[in-house]
Each structure stands twice: as C-alpha cells, then as structure tokens.
C-alpha positions in Angstrom: -36.8 32.5 10.9 -39.4 33.6 9.2 -42.0 31.6 8.4 -42.7 32.1 5.3 -44.2 29.6 2.3 -40.8 29.2 0.1 -40.2 27.3 2.7 -42.5 25.2 3.6 -41.1 21.9 2.4 -38.2 22.9 4.2 -40.7 22.7 7.6 -43.0 20.5 9.2 -45.4 21.0 13.0 -45.1 18.9 15.7 -46.8 17.9 19.0 -45.0 17.1 21.4 -46.2 15.6 25.3 -43.5 15.6 27.5 -42.9 13.4 30.6 -40.6 13.0 33.7 -38.9 9.5 34.1 -42.2 8.6 36.0 -44.5 9.4 33.2 -46.7 12.1 34.5 -46.5 15.6 32.4 -44.4 18.0 32.8 -46.9 20.2 32.7 -46.4 24.2 32.8 -42.7 24.2 31.9 -40.7 26.6 30.1 -38.9 24.8 27.5 -36.5 25.6 24.0 -36.3 23.7 20.9 -33.8 24.0 19.2 -32.5 23.1 15.7 -28.6 21.3 16.2 -28.4 19.4 12.8 -30.2 20.1 9.3 -31.8 17.2 7.7 -30.5 19.2 4.8 -27.2 18.3 3.6 -24.7 21.0 3.6 -21.1 19.6 2.8 -17.7 20.1 1.2 -15.0 18.1 -0.4 -13.3 18.0 3.3 -9.9 15.8 2.2 -8.2 18.0 5.4 -10.0 15.3 7.9 -7.5 12.6 6.6 -4.8 14.2 8.2 -6.5 15.6 11.3 -7.9 12.2 12.3 -5.1 10.2 11.9 -2.4 13.2 13.3 0.2 11.7 11.1 1.0 15.4 10.2 3.8 17.7 11.7 2.5 19.7 15.3 2.2 22.5 13.5 0.9 21.4 10.7 -1.6 19.4 12.6 -3.1 22.4 14.3 -3.3 24.5 11.1 -5.7 21.3 10.0 -7.5 21.1 13.2 -8.4 24.7 13.0 -9.9 24.5 9.6 -12.0 21.8 10.8 -13.4 23.5 13.6 -14.6 26.4 11.1 -15.4 23.3 8.7 -18.0 21.7 12.0 -19.1 24.8 13.1 -21.3 25.1 9.6 -21.3 22.2 7.6 -23.4 18.8 8.4 -21.9 16.6 5.3 -19.2 15.6 4.2 -17.0 14.4 1.0 -14.2 12.0 1.4 -11.8 10.9 -1.9 -11.6 7.7 -3.4 -10.3 8.0 -6.0 -8.8 4.7 -7.4 -5.1 5.3 -8.3 -4.5 7.3 -4.5 -6.3 5.2 -2.9 -4.6 1.8 -4.4 -1.6 3.4 -5.9 -0.4 -0.2 -5.4 -2.3 -3.4 -6.1 -3.3 -4.8 -3.1 -2.5 -2.5 -0.5 -5.7 0.5 -0.3 -5.5 3.0 2.0 -8.7 2.1 3.7 -7.5 2.1 7.0 -6.9 6.0 6.6 -9.7 6.6 5.5 -11.9 4.5 7.7 -10.2 6.6 10.8 -11.0 9.9 8.9 -15.0 8.8 8.1 -15.1 8.1 11.8 -14.0 10.8 13.4 -16.5 12.9 11.2 -19.0 10.6 11.9 -18.5 11.0 15.4 -19.0 14.8 14.9 -22.3 14.0 13.4 -21.3 14.8 9.9 -22.9 12.6 6.8 -20.2 11.5 4.8 -20.0 11.0 0.9 -17.8 8.6 -1.0 -16.2 9.7 -4.4 -16.3 8.1 -6.8 -16.1 4.2 -6.8 -16.0 4.4 -10.4 -14.0 6.5 -12.5 -11.9 6.5 -15.9 -9.7 10.0 -14.2 -7.5 9.5 -11.3 -8.1 5.7 -11.7 -5.5 2.6 -11.0 -2.5 2.8 -13.4 -2.0 -0.7 -12.7 -5.2 -2.0 -15.0 -3.5 -0.9 -18.1 -1.8 -4.7 -17.6 -4.7 -6.1 -17.6 -7.4 -7.6 -20.2 -10.9 -5.7 -20.3 -12.9 -8.9 -18.4 -9.7 -8.2 -15.8 -10.1 -5.1 -15.0 -14.0 -5.2 -15.0 -13.6 -8.2 -12.3 -11.0 -5.7 -10.6 -13.5 -2.8 -10.8 -16.4 -5.2 -9.2 -13.8 -6.3 -6.6 -13.0 -3.0 -5.9 -16.7 -1.6 -5.2 -17.3 -5.1 -3.1 -14.2 -3.9 -0.9 -15.2 -0.7 -0.3 -18.8 -0.7 0.1 -18.6 -3.8 2.6 -15.5 -2.3 4.7 -17.1 1.5 4.6 -20.8 0.2 5.5 -22.8 2.1 8.5 -19.6 5.1 8.1 -20.4 6.1 4.3 -23.7 4.9 3.1 -23.7 7.4 0.3 -21.5 7.4 -3.1 -20.8 9.0 -6.1 -20.8 5.5 -7.8 -19.4 6.5 -11.2 -18.3 10.1 -12.6 -18.7 12.0 -15.2 -20.1 8.6 -17.5 -20.7 11.0 -20.6 -17.6 11.6 -21.5 -16.2 8.3 -20.7 -16.2 6.2 -23.5 -15.1 9.3 -25.7 -12.2 10.2 -23.1 -9.5 11.1 -25.3 -6.6 12.7 -23.3 -4.7 9.5 -22.6 -6.0 5.3 -22.4 -7.2 4.4 -19.3 -8.7 0.8 -18.0 -12.3 2.5 -17.1 -12.6 4.2 -20.3 -11.5 1.1 -22.3 -14.4 -1.0 -20.4 -16.7 1.7 -20.4 -16.3 1.2 -24.0 -17.2 -2.5 -24.5 -20.5 -1.9 -21.9 -21.7 1.1 -23.1 -22.8 4.2 -21.2 -26.0 2.9 -20.0 -24.9 -0.7 -19.5 -21.3 0.5 -17.0 -24.1 2.0 -15.0 -26.1 -0.7 -14.6 -23.5 -2.7 -13.9 -21.7 -0.6 -11.2 -25.0 0.8 -9.7 -25.7 -3.3 -9.3 -22.6 -3.9 -7.9 -23.0 -0.9 -5.1 -26.0 -1.8 -4.6 -25.6 -5.3 -3.8 -23.2 -5.0 -0.7 -25.0 -1.8 1.1 -28.9 -2.2 0.0 -29.8 0.8 2.3 -27.1 3.4 0.5 -27.8 6.5 -1.3 -26.2 6.2 -4.5 -25.8 9.0 -7.3 -25.0 9.2 -10.5 -22.4 12.6 -10.9 -21.4 14.6 -13.4 -20.2 17.9 -14.8 -22.1 17.8 -18.3 -25.4 19.5 -17.6 -26.3 19.7 -21.4 -29.0 17.4 -22.9 -26.6 14.7 -22.7 -26.9 13.9 -19.2 -30.7 13.8 -19.1 -30.8 11.4 -22.5 -27.8 9.1 -20.3 -30.5 9.4 -16.7 -33.3 8.4 -18.9 -31.7 5.6 -20.5 -30.6 4.6 -17.1 -34.1 5.0 -15.6 -35.9 3.0 -19.1 -33.0 0.2 -18.7 -34.3 -0.3 -14.8 -31.5 1.3 -12.9 -32.3 2.8 -9.4 -30.6 6.5 -9.2 -31.2 7.6 -5.4 -30.0 11.3 -6.9 -28.4 13.2 -9.8 -25.2 14.5 -8.9 -24.6 18.0 -10.8 -21.2 19.5 -11.4 -20.9 23.6 -10.8 -17.6 24.1 -10.9 -17.8 27.9 -12.3 -14.4 28.9 -12.5 -15.1 30.8 -15.7 -18.1 33.0 -13.9 -20.8 32.3 -11.7 -24.3 30.4 -13.7 -26.4 33.1 -12.4 -30.2 32.8 -11.3 -31.3 32.0 -14.8 -29.2 29.1 -15.7 -29.4 27.8 -12.5 -33.3 27.4 -12.4 -33.0 26.7 -15.7 -30.9 23.1 -15.1 -33.1 22.7 -12.2 -35.8 22.7 -14.4 -34.5 20.3 -16.9 -33.5 17.7 -14.1 -36.6 17.7 -12.2 -38.4 16.0 -14.2 -37.3 12.7 -13.8 -39.0 13.4 -9.8 -35.4 12.3 -8.4 -33.9 14.2 -5.6 -30.9 16.4 -6.7 -27.4 16.8 -4.8 -25.3 19.4 -6.2 -22.5 17.7 -5.9 -19.0 19.6 -5.9 -19.7 23.7 -6.1 -16.8 26.2 -7.3 -17.3 29.5 -6.8 -14.2 31.8 -6.7 -13.0 35.2 -4.6 -10.4 35.7 -7.6 -10.1 36.5 -11.2 -12.3 34.4 -13.4 -10.5 31.1 -15.5 -10.5 32.9 -19.8 -13.8 31.3 -21.1 -12.0 30.3 -24.1 -10.6 27.4 -21.6 -12.3 24.3 -22.3 -10.7 21.6 -19.9 -10.9 23.4 -17.2 -7.4 20.9 -15.9 -5.4 23.0 -18.8 -5.9 26.3 -16.9 -2.3 25.9 -14.4 -1.1 28.8 -13.1 1.9 29.8 -10.6 -0.8 32.2 -8.5 -4.4 32.2 -8.1 -5.0 35.2 -5.6 -8.0 35.9 -3.7 -8.7 39.9 -3.8 -11.3 41.7 -1.5 -13.7 42.6 -4.5 -13.5 39.5 -5.7 -14.8 38.2 -2.6 -17.6 40.5 -2.0 -18.6 39.2 -5.9 -18.0 35.4 -4.5 -20.2 36.5 -1.3 -23.1 37.3 -2.9 -23.2 34.5 -5.5 -22.7 32.3 -2.3 -25.8 33.9 -1.2 -27.7 33.5 -4.4 -27.0 30.3 -5.3 -27.7 28.2 -2.0 -31.0 30.6 -1.6 -32.1 29.3 -5.3 -31.1 25.4 -4.5 -32.6 25.3 -0.8 -36.5 27.0 -2.0 -35.9 24.1 -4.1 -38.1 21.0 -3.6 -35.7 18.2 -5.0 -32.9 19.5 -3.9 -31.5 17.6 -0.5 -27.9 18.9 -0.8 -24.9 21.0 -1.9 -21.1 20.8 -1.6 -18.9 23.4 -2.1 -16.0 21.5 -3.5 -12.6 23.2 -1.5 -13.5 24.7 2.0 -10.1 26.3 2.0 -8.1 27.8 -0.5 -5.1 25.7 1.0 -4.9 22.7 -1.2 -7.7 23.7 -3.3 -8.2 22.2 -6.9 -6.2 24.3 -9.7 -5.1 26.8 -6.8 -8.5 28.6 -7.4 -9.1 31.0 -4.6 -12.6 28.4 -4.3 -12.6 28.2 -0.5 -14.9 29.2 2.3 -11.5 30.3 3.8 -8.2 31.6 2.4 -4.7 29.9 3.0 -4.2 30.9 5.9 -7.1 30.2 7.5 -8.7 33.2 7.9 -12.8 33.6 7.1 -14.2 35.0 4.0 -17.0 36.9 3.9 -18.7 34.1 2.0 -18.0 32.2 5.1 -19.7 34.4 7.6 -22.7 34.8 4.4 -23.1 31.1 4.4 -23.0 30.4 7.9 -25.7 33.4 9.0 -28.0 31.4 6.5 -27.2 28.0 7.9 -27.7 28.8 11.4 -29.6 32.0 11.8 -32.4 32.4 9.2 -32.9 28.6 7.8 -33.0 27.1 11.3 -35.0 27.1 14.2 -34.6 28.1 18.1 -38.0 28.4 19.8 -39.0 29.1 23.6 -41.9 27.7 24.3 -44.2 26.7 27.5 -46.3 23.0 28.4 -49.5 23.0 28.6 -51.0 21.6 31.5 -51.3 18.0 29.8 -47.2 18.4 29.3 -48.0 19.3 25.9 -46.2 21.8 23.3 -47.1 22.4 19.5 -44.0 24.0 16.8 -43.2 24.5 13.6 -39.7 24.5 12.6 -36.9 23.5 9.8 -36.5 19.8 9.7 -33.4 17.9 11.4 -32.2 16.6 14.9 -33.3 19.3 17.9 -32.6 19.4 21.4 -35.1 19.8 24.0 -34.2 21.7 26.8 -36.0 22.2 30.0 -34.1 23.6 33.0 -30.7 21.6 33.4 -32.1 18.3 31.4 -31.9 18.0 27.9 -33.0 15.7 25.6 -32.5 15.0 21.2 -35.3 14.5 18.8 -35.9 14.5 14.9 -38.4 16.6 13.4 -39.5 15.2 10.2 -42.7 15.2 8.0 -44.4 12.2 10.2 -47.7 14.4 11.7 -47.6 12.2 15.0 -47.3 13.5 18.2 -44.2 12.0 20.2 -43.7 11.7 23.7 -40.4 12.7 25.3 -38.9 11.7 28.6 -36.4 14.2 30.4 
C-alpha cells in the first residue's frame, strides 16, 4: 500500500531478528512479510454461520450457505451473532446456547473475532418476562447476562451490552419487560447495572453501548454514564442508511462529536442499499415493509461509491476501531432491503469487489526483503497478524505499536 501519513495510526515499524532452531542468525535470506489478519475489525452481521456450523439444513441450502460464508471469510475478520432474548430463549429455560456456541467456535477457528448482540434490549425480548414483576424481570435479566457471558467466555469476548437506551424508557410501540425496568432504573441506572453484571463475569471483555440515535441525546447519555463511573470500552454507532447515504459532511460531523469522549468508536450496524431509497417521511424504518425491493445495476454502482468513501473516512479516523455492515447478503437482509455485498443468489456486487480491494490490497502489507548478516530485517506495515515466509518455512507474528525488536525462530 502507499505509505501515506493519513494512515500512520494504522501502521508501525518493526525490527525482526530471524534465527534458526540452533539460535544462529538466518543471514542474507530473502523473506516475505504478509499481512494475514488486520487489527482493525472489518465485520458483518453473519447469522448464516449458525446454519453452516450446525449443518442442520438441507444439503442444497447448506452448500449455498457455505459458498456465502466462503466469500465472507475472504474479506472479513469480524462477525456479529444474534442474542436477541426472544429468539435465543423463546421458551424460558431453553436457550439456543449449543447452536450459538457451535457457530462462535466455527468462526473463531477461522480467525474471526465474534461479537454478541445484544445482552439487553427492549425489542425482540423474551415475551415471558411480561408475566413477572419488575423485580423478577431485573433478576431474570441479570441471570441471562451471567449465563451468556460465562458460557461464551473465550469464544465471545465482545458484547453490545445494552441496545438503544435513548429510546428505551419511552418506547411505546408495545409493552415489554425491559422498557418497564428501564423506567424504574432510568437510562444511566440500567446501563450501570448491565455493564457491572457483564464485567463481573468477563472482566476482560470489550463492552459496548450501542445506539441508532446519533443526536445530542446520545452524547448526553454517554456523558452521564462516564460521570457515573461506568466503564464503556467502545461507543457503538448504528448507521442504517436505508433513506440515503449520510455523506462525508454528516459522517465527519458525527465522528467529531463522538470523538470528544476519547473512547474507541465502532460502527456497529451499517447499511447502504443497492436499491431505491426508503421514502424520507418514514420515521421508524420497521414501518417500511414492501413485497420486493430489487437491487439494480445503477444503484449497485452508487452503493459501491458510498461504501468506498464511507469506509475510507472511517479507516482514516484514529478512534474508529471497527466497521460492521449489517447484512452481508441480500438473502434474508433486514427489512428485505438490497443491503448486502452479495445478491440473493450469492453473486458479488461491485461493493464487494471494491471493499475487498481496499482491505486486501490498498490497506494491506505484503513486502519482500532480505535479512542482513545478523539475520535482522526492518519493515513498516499495517497493524495486525503476519506470516513471515522464508523458503518453505513460515512463522506467524503480530505487528503492534510496541517498538521492541522481536526474535523469530524458523
């Protein structure tokens, strides 16, 4: 990739001393240094991994899903799996733990960082909470966090702890247990409780507060949380753009406002469609339900340009650590929108090719160099995991901001 200052925060210089198994320097040898996994998290909501990992669908469906996951794995290193309480545990005491564990394990084995979404949310929550008192609902929510966070520790060490709290206590589409307890505890109160409980059972996990509301209300809420001593590891920003691309100006304005906290920023749910735009008068995106929402060549070009610009703006920003596009495929995409990188038949759109080039080529490091007479070589590259290849031998190492010389044995 071009060595430009705009990506300096994504790069580091490293000196390596290469020795053989006897400890002698490997001198004057040609080596290749290849980035194999970014530190930056490029992800998707990839719920399809559940079917592939569990192999519990008909053969033709399984082959189709395996092809989809192959394309996903060729570009992305991060995945979000669904923990909506209402679908994870529709019947009290019968959670889908094994299915989700199998999927998380399958992804981890393929070097994918997995995030669970979400532990607490007022939508798609367990219907059986409605039979309980508020005190019992809170206890059940705590027990759920203890169970999921403990069961998945080591497989999932990143969680959207609580989702969409700005609207949570005033949510009025339908009654639900979580809105009830959020009214009792208040916004900051419920966040504090959920973060503390999650931290208790996985102290080293990365914990996010996540919201679609990017107004000052979310800023005030984050500020209130920090004032209350809540340890938020990353700010989650949803960016479902069914009604049109935010554009550079809004993106940079949002980044500027949420950077004031000095916390890492994750774009957790990104949507850019390759079809017509949802009418601007729709207030709740869920209210737009149509039988067909086609992807068209013209709009696929627009989507590719938007993906390229948006990802480039975010990758340049020093506080952004992750971008998750919500739907990898149009097949089963939220609201039926043509929001994926691949079409319903698994054929790649232009946006897939554009993003693949950015991640695997423009923002990658693949260099060849020669060790000196002491077996030493220095290089500069994008942060992440590398393979060092010398002849028929290969060794893996991580390039981080630590400037110390490392010794590798081949």
